N, C-alpha and C positions, 0 to 999 in steps of 0.2 A: 669714406671721407672724401670730400671734394675741397680742393684748395684753389683760390683764384690766383692765376699766374699773370703778372703784368707783362705786356709784350708791346714795346714801343713800335714795332714794325707792323702791327696789326691794328684793326679798328675796334678791337675789343679785348677783354680779358678772358682767355680761355680757362676752362676748368681742368685741373689736374687731379685725377682719381688716385687715391692712396688707401691702404688698409693698415691699421695698427692693431695687432692682435695681442691681447694681454693674457698671460697664462699664469697659473699658480706655480709656485716653486716646485711642488711635488708632481707637476704634470709633465708627461712627455711632450716635447715640442712637436707639433703637427704642422706640416707645411701647407695643409689646407686650412684657410682661416676658419676658426671656430671659437667658441667661448667655453672654457673648461671650468667646472665648478668644484670638482674634486678629482684627485689623482686616481687613475684606474690601474696603473702599473708603475713599477720602479723605472725611472728614466735611465736610458743607456748613455754611455759616454758620447755616442754619436748625436743623441738627441739634445745633449747639453750644448753642443756647438752647431746650431742649425744653419748658420750662414756667416755673413761678414760682420765683424764687430764694428759698429758705427757710433759707439757711445760718445766719442769725442768729436764727431763730425757735425757740420752745420745742416740742420734740417732743411733750411731754405735752399741750400746748394743741391741737396739730394732731390728735392722737388723739381728744381730747374733741370737737373740731369735727366730725370724720368720724363719730364715734358719734352726735352730735346730728342729723346729716343721714342717718343709716342708710346710709352709703356706705363704701367702702374707701379708705384712704389710700395713694396710690401715690407712691413716691419713687424718684428716680434719683440715684446718687452716681457722679460721673465722676472721682473721685480729687482733685477741686479744690473742687467745690461740691455742695450738696444741692439738688435740684430737685423740686418737686411737679408731677405731671402729672395728666391727666384720670383721674378715678375710674372703676372698672368694677364690675360685679356681682361680689359675693363668692361664694365656694364654700361657705361655712358657712351652711346654711339656717336653723338655730336658734341665735341668739346666746346664749340663756340655756340652757345645758345643762351637766351635770357631765361633765367628762372622765373617761376611764378610762385608767390607766397599764398598761404592759405587765406590771407586777407584779400588778395586779388580774386581768388575763387569765390569767396563769400560775397563780395560786392559786385561780381560780374555773373549774371545768370548763365553764361556760357563759358566753359562746358558744364553740363549737369553732373552733379556728384550723386552717384547711385547709392542705394542702401548698402550694397556690398562694399563699396569703397568707404562709406561712412564707418562701417564696423571694422574694416581692416585698419583704417587710420586711427580709430579709437584705441584698439589694442596696441598698436605700434607706439602711440604717444604715452599710453599708460606704462608700457615696459620702459620707455625712456625716463619717465618720472621715477620709476622704481630703481633703476640702475644708476642714473646720472645726477640725481639731486644732491648727492653729497660732494660732488666735485665741481670743477669750473665749467663743465660742459653745459649745464642747465642753470641759467640765471634765475633769480627769484622772480623776475618779471617776464619770464618767457611767455610768448603770446603768438597769435596768428601771424605776426610780422616776421617771427623767427622760424616758421615752418615753411619750407620751400620745396618745390617739385621741378623735375626736369622731364622732357619727353623721352620715350624709348625708341627703339629701332623702327617699329611698325606704325608709329603715329606721331603727329605733331602736337597732340594733346598731352598735357602733363600726366605722368605715371603716378596715380594716386596711391599705389601700393608701396612706393618707395619714397617716403618723405625724408627730407634732410633737415637737420637742425643747424641754423646759422649761429655761429659762435665768434665772438671777439674777445680775446684774452687781454682785457684791460682792466686795471684797478680803478673802479669807480667810487671807492669808499673814502678816498682822501678828503674830498670836498663835500661829502655827504652831509645832509642836515642831521644832527644828532637826535632830533625828535622824530625823524622819518621812521614810520612803521609803529611808533608807540601808540598811536590812536587807531591802529588797524584792529578790526574786530576778529580777524583771522590771523593765527599765529604761524601758519605755514604757507608762505606766498606761493611756493612751487605747486603745492596741492591745490590751492585756490585757483591758480592759473590753469591747471589741468582740468578742474571742474568747469571752468568757464569755456575752455576749448571744446570740451565734450558737448557742452550745451550749444555752443555756436555751430558745431558740426551737425548736430541733430537738427537744429532750427534753420540751418543754412543762412545764417544772418549774423552780423557782427553784434557783440554785446552793446556797443555804443548806439546802434539803431533801436534798441529796446528800452533805452532810458526814458523815464517819465519825469515830470516836474518833482514828484515826491522823492526821486532818487538823487536829485541835485540840490545844491545849496545856492540860492540866488543865480540859478541857471548854470552853475559850474559843478563838475564832478568832484568828489572828495575821495579820500583813501578807501572808503567803504562803499562807493557807488556801484562798482562792479559786483560786489558780494550781494548787496541788497537787491539789485536788479536780477541777478542770476537766481536767487532764492524765490523771488516773485514769479519769474518766468517758469521755473521748474514746477512750482505749485499750480500755475495756470495750465500747464501742459499735462497735468495728472490725468491719467486715463488714456492719453495718446502715446506716451513714451513707453516702450517695452520695459518690464519690471527690472530686469538685470541692469539695463542701461541707466534707468532712473536711479537705482540704488547706488550705482558707481558715482554718478554725479553728486548725489546727496552726500555720500561719504566724503567726497572732496570738499564740498561747501560747508558741511557741518562738522568738520574735523575737530573743532574745539569743544564740542558738546560732550566729548568722552575724555576720560582721563587715561592718556596713553603715555607710557614711558618711552624713552628713547629706544630701548631695546625692543619694544614691541611695535615700533613704527613700521618697520619693513614688513612684518607679518600682517599688520593691519592694512597697509597699502595693498598687499597682494590679495588677501582674502576678501576685502570689501570693495576693491576697485578693479584690480587686474583680472582676478578670477571671474567675476560676473561678466566682464566684457569678453573674455575669452569664451565663455559659455554661449553668449549671445552669437558670437561669430561662428562657433562650431555648430550649434543647433540650426542656425539659419543657412549656413553655406558650407558646412563640413570642412572648415579650414581650421587647422591647428597652428599654434604659434611657431612650430618648427617649419611649417610650410611657408612662413614669412621670413625664415632665417632668424627667428627670435628664439633664444634659449628656453626650452621648457623648464619650469621652475618646480614642478611636482604639484601634487594635489594638496589643498589645505586640510588640516586636521579638523 
């Protein structure tokens, strides 16, 4: 996680890298950041107290403290308390740099997005949709403007293997139009957004650039313009898109054509979207989710 830190003495807002590790109650606390899905052993008394209790402290103050020490803020949440553990070396080499969004990369022919980078990005975004759609991290209208990249140690070009999700924790529902979304033909905006993102990544072009007069009403987009455009473009690209990738996009766009209960949604997203993308990545480049520091979720039944 990167947090923008205001600094009146500088000419820009440097980025402060931090990690928040969420563990299950039955899991032993591990000082190396990871995601646990089920407990493997009974936690010891030492594992229950992994670091300093910061439950009542200001998160902003901790961020500024870490920034002042040029270190990363490491936090563990065990569903009861917040704990600060030992800092470690961050992965962002240059704190002061301007990020590039996926929209920037799709509208600018340089740098070139390789097929390998496309497949890695697709798997990473699919995992984000699977894990984050039920919380505040992933907005219903997430799009290419919310996916951002930074350069790594060895290059000034953006590191496509490590996308970041821009999040603003603001309540936008107070002044929302009560009819908003009721005319939308797709009932899961987060999955629709994922399908559009996957299509844009493959075609290397923003969805807005693919609009035709038939997708608009009096020259203006409506709630269903992106969906109708994406379905048309996917059909036009039939025979050119790899089958697993095409199936994943189609599953996102045609989510409402199947009767899916809430309990089955997570399984459906994994088996019909995440799994085919993982297979495309592995068969093409021998890369597994764990190679990208993504938690393996097991094989579908």
